[in-house]
C-alpha positions as CSV (number, residue, x, y, z in Angstrom):
1,M,167.8,134.5,103.8
2,E,166.6,132.5,106.7
3,K,165.2,135.6,108.4
4,K,163.4,136.7,105.2
5,G,161.8,133.2,105.0
6,L,160.5,133.4,108.5
7,K,159.0,136.9,107.9
8,L,157.3,135.6,104.7
9,L,155.9,132.6,106.6
10,E,154.5,134.9,109.3
11,A,153.0,137.1,106.7
12,V,151.2,134.2,105.1
13,K,149.9,133.0,108.5
14,F,148.6,136.5,109.2
15,V,146.8,136.7,105.9
16,G,145.4,133.2,106.4
17,M,144.0,134.1,109.8
18,G,142.4,137.2,108.4
19,L,140.7,135.2,105.7
20,L,139.4,132.6,108.2
21,V,138.0,135.4,110.4
22,G,136.3,136.9,107.4
23,V,134.7,133.6,106.5
24,V,133.4,133.1,110.0
25,L,131.9,136.6,110.1
26,S,130.3,136.1,106.8
27,A,128.7,132.8,108.0
28,V,127.4,134.6,111.1
29,F,125.9,137.4,109.0
30,V,124.1,134.9,106.8
31,L,122.6,133.0,109.7
32,A,121.6,136.3,111.3
33,S,119.8,137.4,108.2
34,G,118.3,134.0,107.5
35,G,114.8,135.2,108.6
36,N,114.5,137.3,105.5
37,K,115.5,134.5,103.2
38,A,112.7,132.6,101.3
39,P,112.3,129.0,102.6
40,D,113.5,126.1,100.6
41,K,110.9,124.4,98.3
42,D,110.9,121.2,100.4
43,V,109.8,123.0,103.6
44,T,106.4,121.6,104.8
45,H,103.8,124.3,105.4
46,I,101.4,123.6,108.3
47,T,97.8,124.6,107.6
48,Q,94.9,124.9,110.1
49,V,92.7,121.8,110.0
50,D,88.9,122.4,109.9
51,P,87.1,120.9,113.0
52,G,84.9,118.9,110.6
53,A,87.9,117.4,108.8
54,G,87.0,114.1,107.2
55,E,83.5,115.3,106.3
56,S,82.4,116.8,103.1
57,K,81.8,120.6,103.4
58,E,78.9,120.2,100.9
59,Q,76.2,118.0,102.3
60,E,74.8,115.5,99.8
61,V,71.1,116.3,99.5
62,T,68.9,113.2,99.6
63,I,65.4,112.3,100.7
64,E,66.7,111.0,104.0
65,Y,68.6,114.2,104.6
66,I,65.5,116.3,104.0
67,D,63.4,114.0,106.2
68,R,65.9,114.4,109.1
69,R,65.7,118.2,108.8
70,L,61.9,118.0,108.9
71,E,61.6,115.8,112.0
72,H,60.5,118.6,114.3
73,V,58.1,120.3,112.0
74,A,55.1,118.7,113.7
75,D,56.1,120.1,117.1
76,L,57.1,123.5,115.8
77,S,54.0,124.1,113.7
78,T,51.5,123.3,116.4
79,A,48.8,125.9,117.0
80,E,46.9,126.1,120.2
81,L,43.7,127.8,121.3
82,I,42.4,128.4,124.9
83,Y,38.7,128.5,124.6
84,T,36.3,129.7,127.3
85,N,32.6,129.8,126.8
86,L,29.2,130.0,128.5
87,Y,27.0,127.1,127.5
88,T,23.3,127.5,128.1
89,V,20.6,124.8,128.3
90,T,17.0,125.9,128.3
91,E,15.3,122.5,128.4
92,G,15.3,120.0,131.1
93,K,16.8,117.1,129.1
94,I,20.1,116.8,131.1
95,P,19.8,113.6,133.2
96,F,21.8,114.9,136.2
97,L,20.1,118.2,136.6
98,T,16.6,118.9,137.9
99,Q,16.6,122.5,136.7
100,K,14.8,123.1,133.4
101,G,17.4,125.7,132.4
102,F,21.0,126.3,133.4
103,S,24.3,127.8,132.2
104,M,27.7,126.2,132.3
105,V,31.0,128.0,132.1
106,Y,34.1,126.0,131.0
107,T,37.6,126.3,129.6
108,A,39.0,124.0,127.0
109,N,42.4,123.6,125.4
110,V,42.5,122.9,121.6
111,R,45.6,121.9,119.7
112,A,46.0,121.6,116.0
113,G,49.0,120.3,114.0
114,I,50.2,118.0,111.2
115,D,51.1,114.4,111.2
116,I,54.8,114.3,110.3
117,S,54.7,110.7,109.2
118,A,52.3,111.7,106.4
119,V,54.7,114.3,104.9
120,K,55.9,113.4,101.5
121,T,59.1,114.7,99.9
122,E,60.3,114.6,96.3
123,L,63.7,115.6,95.0
124,D,65.4,116.4,91.6
125,E,68.2,118.5,90.4
126,K,66.2,121.7,90.3
127,K,63.7,121.6,93.1
128,V,62.5,120.0,96.4
129,I,58.8,119.3,96.7
130,V,57.4,118.9,100.2
131,T,53.7,117.8,100.4
132,L,52.1,118.5,103.8
133,P,49.0,116.6,105.0
134,P,46.0,118.6,106.1
135,A,46.2,120.0,109.7
136,E,44.0,118.2,112.2
137,I,42.8,118.7,115.7
138,Q,45.2,116.7,117.7
139,M,43.8,117.5,121.2
140,L,40.6,118.8,122.6
141,K,40.6,118.8,126.4
142,V,38.1,120.4,128.8
143,D,39.5,121.3,132.2
144,P,37.0,119.7,134.7
145,E,38.1,122.2,137.4
146,S,37.0,125.1,135.2
147,I,33.4,123.9,134.9
148,Q,30.8,125.9,136.9
149,F,27.1,125.7,136.7
150,Y,24.5,128.4,137.3
151,D,20.7,127.8,137.5
152,E,18.0,129.9,136.0
153,K,18.4,132.5,138.7
154,H,22.2,132.6,138.2
155,A,22.9,130.9,141.5
156,L,26.1,128.8,141.5
157,F,25.7,125.1,142.2
158,N,28.0,122.1,142.0
159,W,27.6,118.4,141.2
160,D,28.9,115.4,143.1
161,K,28.4,112.4,140.9
162,K,30.9,110.9,138.5
163,T,28.3,110.7,135.7
164,D,27.7,114.4,136.2
165,V,31.4,115.2,135.4
166,I,31.4,112.9,132.3
167,T,28.2,114.4,131.0
168,A,29.4,118.0,131.6
169,I,32.7,117.4,129.8
170,T,30.9,115.8,126.8
171,L,28.6,118.8,126.6
172,A,31.6,121.2,126.7
173,E,33.6,119.2,124.0
174,N,30.6,119.2,121.7
175,D,30.1,122.9,122.2
176,V,33.8,123.6,121.4
177,K,33.5,121.7,118.1
178,E,30.4,123.7,117.1
179,R,31.4,127.2,118.3
180,A,35.1,127.5,118.6
181,D,37.0,128.8,115.5
182,T,38.7,125.4,114.8
183,D,38.8,126.2,111.1
184,G,40.9,129.2,111.8
185,L,43.1,127.1,114.1
186,L,43.7,124.5,111.4
187,K,44.5,127.2,108.9
188,Q,47.0,128.7,111.3
189,A,48.7,125.3,111.9
190,S,49.0,124.7,108.1
191,Q,50.5,128.1,107.4
192,R,52.9,127.7,110.3
193,A,54.0,124.3,109.0
194,E,54.7,125.7,105.5
195,T,56.7,128.6,106.9
196,I,58.8,126.3,109.1
197,V,59.5,123.9,106.3
198,E,60.8,126.7,104.1
199,G,63.0,128.0,106.9
200,L,64.5,124.6,107.7
201,L,65.3,123.8,104.1
202,E,66.5,127.3,102.9
203,G,70.2,127.2,102.3
204,A,70.4,123.5,102.9
205,V,69.4,122.1,99.5
206,G,71.8,124.0,97.3
207,D,70.3,126.0,94.4
208,R,67.1,123.9,94.3
209,V,63.8,125.7,94.5
210,I,61.7,124.8,97.6
211,V,58.1,124.0,96.8
212,V,55.6,123.4,99.7
213,K,52.3,121.9,98.8
214,H,49.2,120.9,100.8
215,S,47.5,117.6,100.1
């Protein structure tokens, strides 16, 4: 009886060890296959943070916002003209010249643009209205080094008095105002300003219609 009891005890131990090994193997299998198991509900998911975090993706459209976008319109819409002309005088009314007739060749730089401080903006839910001031001549400069005089016989001569230079520049500036296509230059500056305003505001004011007017 004692021997039979020992054999029975050994058999129980053997079965117990087998069950223990089976449990361990099952646990290892579960851990090994854990990558295919759906994560628990309380697992925190990490999402990529936008570089502009903290700022609204949709910019609030205000008059100030529009004005900031239009700050560089004046510079971008500038139109320039390099004007070279032959100016001829047939009467002896120029103080610093003894010749009764002479010709003067000169080159001038003319710049037209708009005054950005005079731009007016209006805003509502459906449209943005930008009113541009008229373009104006912002600079008219005659290059003194470009001025050359020719007498009636087309002989080149120079001047050496300060008053001569001032008078020559004044004559050239007046000639530019009378003869150069400044009207075309002003029109070009206005059209360029209108195009640039539309380009700067397009896509930046939501679904509003952009209306550009000229005062």
